[in-house]
Phi, psi and omega in degrees: 000094186296328184257355187221171178231185182297333178290321175297317181298310184293325177295321178295318178296315181293342176282349178278156174285166186302319181293336180267003176107008183296343179253015180299128178299142182217138178243126176278120177246109192217162174276349181276108190248005180289147178306327177294327177293320177298313180300315180299318180296316180294320178293331179287338178131357175285149177274336184210152181234124177238131180261144176280152354290147186250141173286121182305324179293322177295319179299312180297315179299320180294315180296318178297318180298317182282345175272002177087015179238157176244143178289142174113000000 
């Protein structure tokens, strides 16, 4: 997204009604790992914030949890 970032994207998604996808679960996967970055991501509309480098098992577990499934 050359002119926008993930915050623009999640705000646009959250502006949609539920039937159009406005309640779609979203995980911020970013290089920004400061606690303020996490807070900013959650306030923007993400349900979870993961900082790079990411443990692949944590990523899969997080995605499964937000997809309404549990690993195992």
